[in-house]
N, C-alpha and C positions, 0 to 999 in steps of 0.2 A: 119548897122541895125541888122545883124545876131549876132554879138558878144553881143550886148545889150540884144537881145532876149534870147540868151543862158544864160547870167548872170541872167536875171530875172527868168527864169525857174529854174535854179540851186538854186537860193536863197530860193525858196519855200520848197525845200527838203534838207536833210542833208545826209551824208554818214557815214557808219560804215564799218569796215573791219574785215574779219575773214581769218585765214589761210586755205589753201586747200592742205592738205597733205594726199595722198591716203593711206599711211601707218596707218593713224588714222581712216580710214573708214572701215566699215563692208562690206565684200563681201556678196551680197545677191543672186548672181547667177553666175555660170560659164557655158559658152556655148562653147563646144569644137570646133565646126565648126567656123573657123575664130578666134579662141582663144579669144573670147569675155568675158568680165567680167562686171558685174553690181555692183556698190558700193552704199552704203547709207552712206553719210558723214554728219558730224555736219554742221549746217548752222548758222542761226542767228534769234533770237526772235521767236523761235519755228518753223522756216521754214527750213526743211532739204534740203540737196542737193542729187540728184541722178546723179551719173557719170557712163556713159556707155563708155567702152573702147573696141575697136576692130579694127583689121587690121591697127594698127598704127595710129588710129585717136580717138578723144574723143568728147563726147557730154555731156552736163551738163543741168539738169533740176532742177528748184527750186520749192519746195512745194510738187509736185507730179511728178512722171515720166510720161511724156506725150506719151511714147511709140513710138515716132517718132525719126528717126536718123537725127539730125541736126548738121552737122560738116563741117568744111572746107574740101575741097577735098584733098589737099596735106597732106602727113604724118604730124602729129602734136602732141603736148602735151600741158597740161594745165599749166598756170602760178601758182605761189605759194600762191595767195590770191584772195579773192572775195570781191568786193566792193558792198555793199548793199545800194541802194537808199531808204531812209527812209522818210516817211511822218509822222512826229511825231515819235511814237515808232513802226510804222507798215512798214515792208519792202514792197516796191512797185515794185522793180526790182533788179536783180543781174547783175553785170558786171564782166566778167572774161576775162583774156588774154589767147589767144591761140597762142603758139609759133610754127611756121612752121618749120618742120625738113627737108623739101625738098630743097636742095641747088639751084635747077633750078627755084624755085618759085620767082616771083617778089615781093611777100609780105613776110616779115620776121615774123610779128606778127599782130594780130588783136584783138581788143576789141569787145567782144560779149555781147549783151544785151539780157537778158532772162526775160520774164514776170514771175510773181509768180503764180504758179498753185494751185488750190484748188480741193478737190474731186468734180467730176462732171464738172469741168472747168479747164483743164490742161493749164499751161502756154506754151510759145513757144519762139523761137528765134525771136526777133523783130528788131534787127539791128546788123550790122557788120561794124566796122570802122577800116580802115587800121591803124595799130599802129604807122606808120611812119608819119602820118599827124601831123603837129605842134600843132593842137588843138584837137587831138584825145580824150583826157580825157574829155574835155568840151563837145564835140559832143556826146560822150557815155553817159555822165550824162544827157544831154538834151533829148536824145532818151530814156533813162531809165525813166526819169520823165514823159514821155508820154506812157510808156509801158502798163500801166493798160488799156488804151483806145484801144490798139491794138486788133484786132479781129483774134485770132488764127484760122487757118484753112481756112480763107477767105481772109485775108489781107497778102500780101507778106512782108517779112522783108525789111528794108531799108539797102542798101549797100552804104557805103561812102568810096571813094578812093580805091575801090577794082577793079582789072582788070576783 
């Protein structure tokens, strides 16, 4: 039942891909404490990406910076691309990979789903999927297709296959 449901949800939307290269992003703030940096990066279809880096960890927001630190706990870095879930020509969520740099971690990578924020209604992390799951991409796309209904600030993200 679940694979059929995932396929039906995924069929309603499509995907577009953009590179995520911090060297192509503009530094918008440097915070010396913790050596933190905030970047504004090219996104897709008029939706920019905000990347916050600090203490060996990364947080990504789509549309507007939600000013919340949402990152995996182990040291990590971002994968090289973002998958945008599209309803027609409108992005409804962003999916990005977080690669864990801590050798003691049981998780090596995760797919993170971020809802698209707008002024007055920032997006947030809506799901985290263990990248080692055999159907991780399908799960991330299905979660992304539901991201617009996620209530940031009141509803917890979904965690799939994470310890």
